N, C-alpha and C positions, 0 to 999 in steps of 0.2 A: 603517377598517382592522380586520381580524379579529385575534383573539388569536394565531393561528398566524403571522401576518405580523409582529406585534410580537416573538414568540419568535424568528423567523428573523432579524430585524434585530439583536436583542441578541446572538445567537450570532455573526453576522457581525462585529459590533463587537468582540467578544472576540477572534475570530480575527485581525482586523486589528490589534488591540493587540499580540498575540503577534508578528505580522509586523513591526510597527514596532519592538518591543522587541528583535528579533533583529538590527536594524541600528543601533540607538541605545542609549545607556545613560544612565539617570537614577537617582539615588539612590532607593532603595526607600521611604525615609521621606517623600520629597517626593511620590511617587506615591500613597502612602496618604493623605497630607494632602489632595491634590487630589481623590481619590476620595471621601473623607469630606465634603469641602466640597460636592461635587455631590450626594451623597445627602442632605445636610442641606437643601440648597436644594429638592430634590425633595419632601422631607417638608413643608417650610414652605409651598411653593407649593401642594401638594396639599391641605393643611388649609385655607388661605385660599380657594382656588378652590372647594372643596367646600362651605364654609360660607357663601359669599356667593351671593345669588340671581343668576339669569342676567341680570336687567336692570341689575345693577351690576358686571358683568364676571366673575361667578363661574360655576360649572358648575350650581349648583342640585343637587337630589337626584335628580330624575328626568330632567332634560334635560342631557345632556353633549355638548358640541360637540368634535369632534376638533381643530378649529383652536385651541381653548382649551388643548388638551393639548400643543401643539407645544413650548413651553419645557420642560415636564417630559420629553417624549420625547427631546429633544436632550440634556438633562442625564443621562438614563438611558443613552443611547447612549455618552456620554462616560465615564460611570462603568464601563460594561462594557468599553470600550476600555482604560481605565486598569487594569481587573482583568486583562485579557490582558497588558498591559505588565508588571504586577506579577508575574504567573506566569512570564513570560519572564525577568525580572530575577532572580527567586528560583531559576530553573533554571540560572543561569550559575555557573561555578566561581568561588569567592572567590579573592582574591590569596593567602591562606594555603594553600588547596587546591592552587593552581597551583604554589606554591613547593615543597610537599611532593612533587608529581608530578615537577617538573623536577629536584628534588634527586637522584632515583634514575636520571636519564638517563645512560646509558653505564656504569652500574655492573655489575660481574660478581657475580651473586647465586645462592644456592641456594634455590629456592622449591618449594612444593607447592601444587597446585590441582586442581580438578575440571573435567573437560571439559564445557562447558555446552551443547554442541550437536553434531550430527553433523559430524565432520571432513570437509572438502572435499578430495578427492584429484584432482589435475590436474597434467599435465605432470611426473609423477614426484615430486611433493611433496605433503605434507599441510598443510592450514591448520587449526589447532586454536585454539579459544577457551577460555581458562581462567578460572574464577571461584573465589570463596572461597580467595583466594591468601594464603599466609603464608610468612614466612621459615623455613627449615628449622632454623636454629641456635637461634632464640629464640621461634619461633611467633608473631612479630609480624605482624599483619595488614597486607596491602598493599591500598590502595584501588584500586577499579576492576578491570577484567579485562585479560588479556594475549592478544594473538594470537601464536601460536607456529608457525613454519614448520619442518617436519621432513621427513625423507626419506619415501619412499612406504612403506617397511617398517621395523619392524613396524607394522601398522595399529592405530590406537587407536580406542576406541569412546566414544560419548556416555555420561557418567557415570563413566568411569574416573578415578581419582585418580592423578596422576603427579607425579614430582619432576623438576625441571629444574635444570641448572647452566649458566649462560651469561650473556652481557651482554644487558640489556634497554635499549631505546631508545625515545624518543618518535617517534610516526609523523611523516612529513614530507609536505608538500603536493607535488603534481606536476601538470604540464600545466594549471595554473590551477584544479585541483580542490582544494577545501579538505578534504583527506583527514583531517588532524589533527582539525578540528572535527567532521567527519562521524563519526569513531570516538569522539570525546569524547561526542557525543550518545547513543551506545550504551553509555557507561560503559567503553569500552576506552581505556586510557591508554598502553599500552606494546606494543612488538613485540619478539619474540626470534627471531633467525634461527639455525636449526640448533644449538640447545643440546644438551647431553647429557641424555637423557631416560631415566627409569626408572619403571616402573609400580609404584605403591605398593599399589593395590587395584583389581582388575577389577570392572566393573559386570556382575554376572551374576544380578540378581534384580529383581523389580518389573515393573510394567506397561510402563515405559519400555524396559526391556531386552527384553521380549517383542516390542514394536513394532519395536525396532531390528533384532532377529533376523529378523522377518518382512520388513522393508524390504530387508535384505541378500539374503534368499532370493528375494524378488520381483525384485530387480535382476538377480540371476544368471539367473533364468528368462527374463527379457526378452532378455538377451544371447544365450541359447541359441535363442530363438524367432525373433528378428529380426536381420538383418545391420546393420552400421553404414552410414550414420549414423542409420538408423531406430531402432535400439535406444536410442541416446543421447537422441534426441528424445522417444521414448515414456517413458523413465525420468524425464526432466525434467517432462513433463506429468502423469504419474500419481504419481510418488514424490518429486518435487522434487529429483532428483539430476541436476545439470548437468555433473558432472565427466567424463562419457563423451562429451561433445560437443566436437569439435575446434575450435580457434580459428578455422579457416577457415569452418566452418559458422556459428559464432557471429557472425563478421563479416558474413556474408551476411544473417543475420537483422537485424543492426543496420542495414545499408545499405538494407534494404527496409522498415524501420519495423515489423517483425513480431516483434521480440525478446520482446514481451509474451506471445506464444503459449507460449513455453517457460519463462516465469517465473510461478510460482504467484501468481494474482491473483484479483480478484473475478470475472473471466471464468470461471476454472476452478471456483470455488466455485458459481457460478450453474449451470454445466453439470452438476455433480454433483447439485445439488438438483433441477434440472429433470428429469434422467434418472430419478432416484429417484422423484419424484412421478409421472412418466408410468408407470413400471413398477407402482407401488403402486396407482394409479388403474386401471390395466389389469386388475389382479387383483381389483378390486372394493372396495378400501379407500376409506372416506369421505375427502373432501378434507381435513378438519381433521386426521385421523390421518396422512394422507399428508404433510401439512405438517410435523408434528412428527418423523416419521421422516426427512424430508428434512433437517431441522436436525441430527438425530443423525448423518446421513450426512456433513454438512459437518464436524461435530466430529471424526468418525473420520478424514476426509480430512486435516484439519489435523494430527491426531496421526500419521498415516501419513507425512506429509512432514516430521515432526520439530518441530512447533510453532515454526517461524520467525516472528518478529514480523510480517513482511510478510503471511504467510498468515493469522495471527490477525486482523490488521486487515481483510484482505479478507473473511474469514469474517463478521466483525461487520457490515461494510457490506452484503455479499450477503444475510445473514440479515435485516437491517432492510428491505431492498427486498422480499424474499419475504413478510415479515410485512405490509408495506403492501399487497401484492397480495392476501394472504389476507383481510384485513379490508376490502378494497375501497376503500382510501384511497391509491391509487398517487400521486395528485396531491400528497399530503403526504409522499411518500417523501423528497423533497429535504430537508425539515425534519429527518427522522430521520437522514439521512446527515450533515447539517451538525452536528446535536447529537452524533452519534457522533464527529465530528472534534473537537468541543469537549472531549469526555471524554478522547480520546486526547491532546490538547494539555495538558489538566490533568495528565495522568500524565507526559508528556514534551513540554514546549513546543518543544524543539529539532527535533522532527520536521518542523515547517513549513518551515524553511529548509534543513535539511541532509539530510533523508531523501527521496531522489528517488522511492522506491517509494510512500511515503505521499502525496506530491504528485500522482503520476500516478494512483493508484487513486482518490483523493478527487476530483480534477478530472474524470477520465473518467466516473465514475458520475454526477456532477452534470451534466456535459455531455449525457449520454444522457437524464437526467430532464428537463432544462429546454430544451435546444436541439433535441433530436429532434422533440418535438411541433410546434415552430414550423416546422421544415423539412418535416415530414410534411404539415402543412397547406398549405404553399406548393406541394408537388408532389402533392397529393391527386388531381389529374385524370389523372395517369399511372398505368398499370396496375402491379401489383406481382406479376409472375409469379415463382413459386418464392421469394417473399420477397426477391428480389434488390434491389428498390428500398429496402425497409426496412433490409436489411443495409448497403447503401451509405450511407444517411442516418445510421444509427447509427454507422457508422465515421467519417463526416465530423463528426458531433456530438462524438464522443470526441476526435478529432484537433484540432478547433477549440479544445476546452477544454484540451488538453494541449500545444498547439504551443509556447508560450513556455517551458514547462518542458523539453520535449525539446531545444529550441535551446540553452537555458541549461545544461542538464546534460550533453548529449552533443556540443554544438557542431556539430550536423549535422541535416539534414532531407532526406527524399526526396519529391519531388513525386508520385512514383508509389506511395507507400506506401498511399494510399487504395485504389487498384485491387488492389494485392497483398493487402491485408487482405480485401477483398470476395471475392476468388477463393479465399482460404484459410480464413477464419473459419467459413463454413458447415460445413466438414468436421472442425473441431476436436472437436465432441462425439462424432463417430463414432470418431475416433482414440483419444480418452480411454476411451470405452466399450470399444472393441476391446482397448486395453491392459489394462484391468481383467479382461476376459473371458479374455484370453490367460494372465494370471497364475492365474486360478481354474482354467481347464481344464488348463493346464500343470502344476499341482500334482497332477492325477490322471493325465494322460497327455500327455507332451511331444510325441509324434508327432502326436496328434490336434490339439493346440493349434497346431502349425506349419501344419497343413492349413487349419484354420478361420481362422487369422490371415492367410491370403494376401490376402483383400480389403482388410484394413487396411494391409498392405504396399503394395498398389496405390494406395490413397488417400494414404498418406504419401509415396509416390514422386511422385505428382502435385503435392503441396504443395512438395516439395523442388525439383522442376523449375520450378515457378512462381517460387520464390524465386531460383533460379539465373538465370532469364530476366530478372527485373526488376533483378537485381544488375548485369547487363551494360550497363544504361543509365546510364553515368557522368554524362552531361549533366544528369540529373535529381537528382543527389546534390549538395547544397550544404553547404559548411562555413561556420560563423558564428563571430564573436567572442562571447565571454561577455557576456551582457546584464546590465544593472543592474536594481535594484528599480523604477526609474521606468518602465521598459518594461513590467514586470508590471502596475503600477497603470493605465497608459494602456490596455494591451491588454484587460485584464479589465474595465475601466471601460466601454470601447466595446462589449465583448461583452454585458455586463449591460444596457446601454442598448438594444442591438439586440434582446435577448430581451424586455425590457419593452415596446419599441415593437411587437413582434410580438404580445404579449399584448393591448395596447390595441387594435390593429387588428382582432384576432380578436373581441374583445368588441364593437366597433362594428359589425362585419359580422353578428354574431349578433343584434343588436337589430332 
């Protein structure tokens, strides 16, 4: 077994420990004691085995048998699993913290805070997230963040400091969705519905303000260039603004399994990087330089959509895959993605259970890396005209990897989603590139931008009609009850065994 495989196993053990810790609770001192015991045994076994000659059951100095390392490997895996469990346990709110949070439930308070992200405007209301919150009368700090629902006007901006007067409440679960825990993982502990709001200080300086102003300007240009629902879809794909998409259109995306197209993800990050690399290579720039400019393009794109955590995570994962391609080690891209997942869980272990975006991005990329090559080998004798076969197999790979998460999170699945994605995904880069070009050209000449953008309108109209077509097949749309963690373990266990079997079969055929 190679060092990279050991590394992968230890990362998986840590992630599995976080997973178990999200469903069970063990006192953290017991976990530390068990982990210390395992590490002590590893140390003792390692010294004894290394010092004893091979003919007496040791490893010797130059001759090391992997079978002799099995006990130490098992103990190390248990230690990493316990480390994940410890990180999950340390990330849970203590009883004292919960008491302090619940003690403010239902109270009418006067608070001040900073708007931490771009407010979402939809259906005549604004959804605002406040951070750095304190009571107005005594400047006492309030733990966590607050979601504030307000009327559509006046519009508030990212970075504004506002004062609110009203009742704050704890979030409540609905339709089987653990909304309270989901928000708690993001550090959001309260919700305020339509309080009295006063602006204390406007955000009108700094790079964040300049990006915000450009984002607003670009959104306005898109509305002038494209009709609805085209404008709303392009704004979502290029600027991360989904507030202009109607509920009816969103439901159509949901029913056809294509919602990910309008949610900033690793797909969009990869498209931005690939398009930039193609353009830079086309003008004669060397590949190494093109790669770094592509990374800068990803960073700018994340800034443009407002630095949402989901986009930052997708950028990290997409950047790691690009780096693996650059250095010619695509086979090890899976290790890089898993390690990125470990780093994210070290920062916030609650992502694994409660953040659907993290689950989908993580599993989809791993599905493409590990499952697609196996499927591609199985169907290698079939032609790949216009990359249709590759697109279909990539889509199937991602959906196989995300199926239990989709069922558990959304309670539904469409049998035709694979076909809908195959017909739509190849045109996503053209729509995104067209959206960016429309913004650039529209800044100079709006009429010229409207003329040039007509082909993009046609492509997007095609995508919308495809979605409408597949939405009409109600028989292919299934609703499911919420699944438990046992289903996850069994499903992914079978999937991993299937991939391993495919690897072994490929190795035997290559001999």
